[in-house]
C-alpha positions in Angstrom: -62.2 35.0 -0.1 -65.7 34.1 -1.0 -64.4 31.3 -3.2 -62.3 29.7 -0.4 -65.3 29.9 2.0 -67.5 28.1 -0.5 -64.8 25.4 -0.9 -64.6 24.8 2.8 -68.3 24.7 3.1 -68.4 22.0 0.5 -65.9 19.9 2.3 -67.6 20.2 5.7 -71.1 19.7 4.2 -70.2 16.4 2.5 -69.6 13.1 4.3 -66.6 10.8 4.2 -67.2 7.5 2.5 -65.8 4.2 4.0 -62.7 4.3 1.8 -61.5 7.5 3.5 -62.3 10.0 0.7 -64.4 13.1 0.7 -67.0 13.1 -2.1 -67.6 16.6 -3.5 -71.0 16.3 -5.1 -70.9 19.5 -7.1 -67.8 18.6 -9.0 -67.8 14.9 -8.3 -64.1 15.1 -7.1 -62.4 12.9 -4.5 -59.3 13.6 -2.4 -57.5 10.9 -0.4 -57.5 11.6 3.3 -54.3 9.6 4.0 -51.1 10.7 2.4 -48.2 8.3 2.5 -44.6 9.5 2.5 -41.7 7.6 1.1 -38.3 8.3 2.6 -35.1 7.3 0.8 -32.2 6.4 3.1 -28.9 6.8 1.3 -25.9 5.3 3.1 -23.1 7.9 3.6 -20.3 6.0 1.9 -18.1 9.1 2.0 -17.9 9.0 5.8 -17.1 5.3 5.8 -14.4 5.8 3.3 -13.0 8.7 5.3 -12.9 6.6 8.4 -11.0 3.9 6.6 -8.6 6.4 5.2 -8.1 7.9 8.7 -7.3 4.4 10.0 -4.9 3.7 7.2 -3.1 7.0 7.6 -2.9 6.6 11.3 -1.3 3.2 11.0 1.0 4.5 8.4 2.0 7.4 10.5 2.8 5.1 13.4 5.1 3.0 11.3 6.8 6.1 9.9 7.3 7.6 13.4 8.8 4.3 14.6 11.2 4.3 11.7 12.2 8.0 12.5 12.8 7.1 16.1 14.9 4.1 15.1 17.0 6.2 12.8 17.4 8.8 15.5 18.6 6.2 17.9 21.1 4.9 15.4 22.4 8.4 14.6 22.8 9.5 18.2 24.4 6.3 19.6 26.8 5.9 16.7 27.8 9.5 16.5 28.3 9.6 20.3 30.5 6.5 20.2 32.6 7.9 17.4 33.1 11.2 19.2 34.1 9.3 22.3 36.7 7.2 20.4 37.9 10.4 18.7 38.4 12.0 22.1 40.8 9.2 23.1 42.6 8.4 19.8 43.4 10.5 16.8 43.3 7.4 14.5 40.6 7.7 11.9 40.6 3.9 11.4 39.7 3.2 15.1 37.0 5.8 14.9 35.4 4.4 11.8 35.7 0.8 13.0 34.0 1.7 16.3 31.2 3.4 14.4 30.7 0.4 12.1 30.7 -2.0 15.1 28.1 0.3 16.7 25.9 0.1 13.6 26.0 -3.7 13.4 25.5 -4.3 17.2 22.8 -1.6 17.4 20.9 -2.9 14.4 20.9 -6.5 15.8 19.9 -5.3 19.2 17.0 -3.2 17.8 15.8 -6.1 15.6 15.9 -8.6 18.5 14.2 -6.3 20.9 11.5 -5.3 18.4 10.9 -9.0 17.5 10.4 -10.1 21.1 8.2 -7.1 21.9 5.9 -7.5 18.8 5.8 -11.3 19.2 4.5 -10.8 22.8 1.9 -8.4 21.5 1.0 -11.0 18.8 0.5 -13.7 21.4 -1.9 -11.5 23.4 -4.0 -10.6 20.4 -4.2 -14.2 19.1 -5.3 -15.3 22.6 -8.0 -12.6 22.6 -9.2 -13.7 19.1 -9.5 -17.3 20.3 -11.4 -16.3 23.3 -13.8 -14.2 21.2 -14.2 -17.2 18.8 -15.1 -19.5 21.7 -17.7 -17.1 23.0 -19.2 -16.6 19.5 -19.5 -20.4 19.0 -21.2 -20.9 22.3 -23.7 -18.1 21.6 -24.3 -19.3 18.1 -22.9 -16.1 16.6 -20.7 -15.6 13.6 -17.5 -17.6 13.5 -14.4 -15.5 13.0 -12.8 -16.2 9.7 -9.2 -15.8 8.6 -9.6 -12.2 7.5 -9.7 -11.1 11.1 -6.0 -12.0 11.4 -5.0 -9.6 8.7 -4.5 -6.7 11.2 -2.3 -8.7 13.5 1.3 -7.4 13.9 4.1 -9.1 12.1 7.2 -9.6 14.3 9.6 -10.4 11.5 8.5 -7.3 9.5 8.8 -5.1 12.6 12.3 -6.5 13.4 13.6 -5.8 9.8 12.1 -2.3 9.7 13.7 -1.5 13.0 17.1 -2.8 12.0 17.0 -0.9 8.7 15.9 2.3 10.3 18.7 2.1 12.9 21.3 1.3 10.2 20.2 4.3 8.1 20.7 6.6 11.0 24.0 5.1 12.0 25.3 5.4 8.5 25.2 9.2 8.5 28.2 9.8 10.8 30.1 6.9 9.3 29.8 8.4 5.8 30.6 11.9 7.1 33.9 10.7 8.7 34.9 8.1 6.2 36.7 10.4 3.8 38.3 12.9 6.2 41.8 12.3 7.6 42.2 15.4 9.7 41.4 14.8 13.4 39.8 18.1 14.3 38.0 18.4 11.0 36.7 14.9 11.2 35.2 15.5 14.7 33.7 18.8 13.4 32.2 17.2 10.3 30.7 14.3 12.4 29.0 16.7 14.8 27.7 19.0 12.0 26.3 16.0 10.0 24.7 14.6 13.1 23.1 17.9 13.9 21.7 18.4 10.5 20.3 14.9 10.5 18.8 15.3 14.0 17.1 18.5 12.8 15.5 16.6 9.9 14.4 13.7 12.1 12.9 16.1 14.6 11.0 17.9 11.8 9.7 14.6 10.4 8.6 13.4 13.9 6.8 16.7 14.6 4.9 16.5 11.3 3.9 12.9 11.9 3.0 13.6 15.5 1.4 17.0 14.8 3.6 18.6 17.4 5.1 22.1 17.3 8.0 22.1 14.8 10.4 24.4 16.6 10.0 22.7 20.0 10.4 19.2 18.5 13.5 20.1 16.5 15.1 21.8 19.4 14.3 18.9 21.7 15.9 16.4 19.4 18.9 18.6 18.7 19.6 19.2 22.4 19.2 15.6 23.2 21.7 14.6 20.6 24.2 17.3 21.5 24.0 16.3 25.2 24.7 12.7 24.3 27.7 13.5 22.1 29.1 16.1 24.5 28.8 13.8 27.6 30.4 10.9 25.7 33.2 13.1 24.4 33.9 14.7 27.8 34.0 11.4 29.7 36.3 9.7 27.2 38.5 12.8 27.2 39.2 12.2 30.9 40.7 8.8 30.0 43.0 10.4 27.5 44.1 13.0 30.0 44.9 10.4 32.6 47.1 8.4 30.2 44.9 5.3 30.1 
């Protein structure tokens, strides 16, 4: 304790020179009064990479979910049409031809609808980019380059993806009924194959959308069953009436 008191008394007893140091005459030592701190700022590149990966994964999930929905539409519409034709006629040829016609017509319809929808979105986004470029040029800001157009939607790509997804879904009941001649067995196989595929599509959609698995699968299954049952029941009335 006595040593620390003597040290403090030496500091208080000496004067500060113009350079900001305290001269300790007994030991001829000097200590700087101002201490500078250097801070290193390290950019958090991991967070930036994580944000980029989240964006990529979210965009990829949207495309996958759209493909699953397109395949589900192709499956339900084609299976329902085949069940309806099967309710009127026992001919396997008519049932398969109607299913193939539904595949072609539905794929074309989905492609055209997706092309028109995405092209309208593209026009809106291009107009927005041109508006922002005019504002930046007036304010002397940075001129938007061609790289800003990389994230714009592609109507042709969306149309092809939608048509392929619909065709894949519609091919399932066609393949299930293509090699079966028995009337009742054919209807049963189509309904079972469609149900299994609907369960798979519901599971994939729930995973991509982070929704409850059981509820999503049951919702998709019930929707497909209702569509097939209603089509089969209505067409069965035409057969009963002799039309």
